[in-house]
C-alpha positions, 0 to 999 in steps of 0.5 A: 500500500502506497502511503498518502502525502498526509501519511508521509507528512505525519510520519516525517513530523513524528520521526523528526528530532523531538521538538524540545531535545537539546535546547541549550537553555539560552532563555531569560524568563520572568514571572507575574504574580498577583497579591494574596487576599488571604493567609491561604493565598499568601502561602500559595504565592510564597510556594510559587515564588519558592519553586520558581526562584531557582530558575533565576528569573530576570525579574518577577512582577506583582499586579496592582489594582486601584484602591488602598487595600490592593495597593498595600498588598502589592507593596507588602508582597513586592517588599517581601520578595525583595527582602526574603526571596532576594529576587528583583521584583517589579511593582505594577502601578496604574493611573486609575483613581489616583492623583499625581501626588498619590502616585508619587507617594506610592512610587517613593515608598517603593523606592524606599523598599528597594523596588527599582523596576515598575510596570507602568500601566494606564489601567482599566475602568472597574467595569468591562467596557466602561471607558477609562476616565483619568483622575482630574489630578492624575495622569491621563495615559501610561506615557504620562505615567512613565514620564512622571515616574522618571522624574520621581526616581531612576526606575527601570520601567516596563510597559504593556503591548497588545499584539491583537490591539487594545480594545480602546485603541482607534486602530492597530497602528494607533495602538503601536503609536501609543506603545512608541510614546510609552517607550519614548517617555522612558520605558525600557521594554514592553511586555505583551498581553497573552496570545495563542498564535506565534504568528500573531506575535511575529506580525506584531513584532514586525509592525513595531520594528517598522514603526521604529520601535527597537526596545525588547518586546517580551511575549506574555505567556498564559498557560490556560487550564480554564478556558472560561476564565481565559475567555474572560481575560481575553475579552478584557484585553482584546485577545482571541481564544482560538476555536481549537482550544475549546475543542482540546479542553472539551470534556475535561471540566472535572479532570484537573490533572488532564487539564494541566497536561493539555495546558502545558502541551499547548503553552510549551508548543507556543513557546517552542515556536516562538523560540524557533522565531528568535525569541529568547525572553519569555514572561509568564502569567503564573496566576500564582500557580508555578507548576506549568511555568516551571515545566515549560521553562524546563522544556525550554532548557532552563535549569535551576541555578542553585541547589539550596532551594526547595523549588528544585526538589518540587 
């Protein structure tokens, strides 16, 4: 029986060198966490930090929301990561519901706590779809926030990029122009919103280069174990969930271990294809769960940098 072209293609694919074999580990990684809301969540966060620390991340970041309690939790989390875990920690800071004076106070407190890196974001209104309204005495955009922070202290600043265009942008080009304003204002890198197609990121990277953007753009990787939750995230930031992803997770609602395996496979393949396209710096949205990010980093060749942490044994 003569094999068909499809069979030959599948045979060649299956017998080629394994995708992840022999990778030299020449990648840099960073991880995002969110501040805990309870003692149990704090323990979960610290377990995540402990497990991921041996991978020697370039930095870890902690998200931030408007309002005093969230702000204080972010500050406490960042300070603890710096003092106890001895990791470079970046604090998120947004323009939402804060005057320039309040942002100055927060930024000065961060500097005093040893924070040297800030992820500067415009932030979104509380309700999905609601327009962003600047504080009357605040910053009207992330570019303004970046410039303001640079006047307060010599922070290293990262900003957000949107491969599939921010929902508030007038057009894809307007969104790229806004990214350039943020970088020109003093930011040193951009971290992308999550996406699920490597072609999406490569096309965006090319458009940024054509617009004169030469700062590093780190792809944001979200390992998805809950498609419904990911869809909610995606609607808020303009990302697309491909139809094939629904099919992959169908029937696994009551099977968390199987969902983890599928999630790791999908995210690892995305990272490997990005690696093949020249990407060597990855940013993981961990949702305070370290296992998937650790496994993907391991598959990319990243290995623990020390042997004195509980993270390596995990």
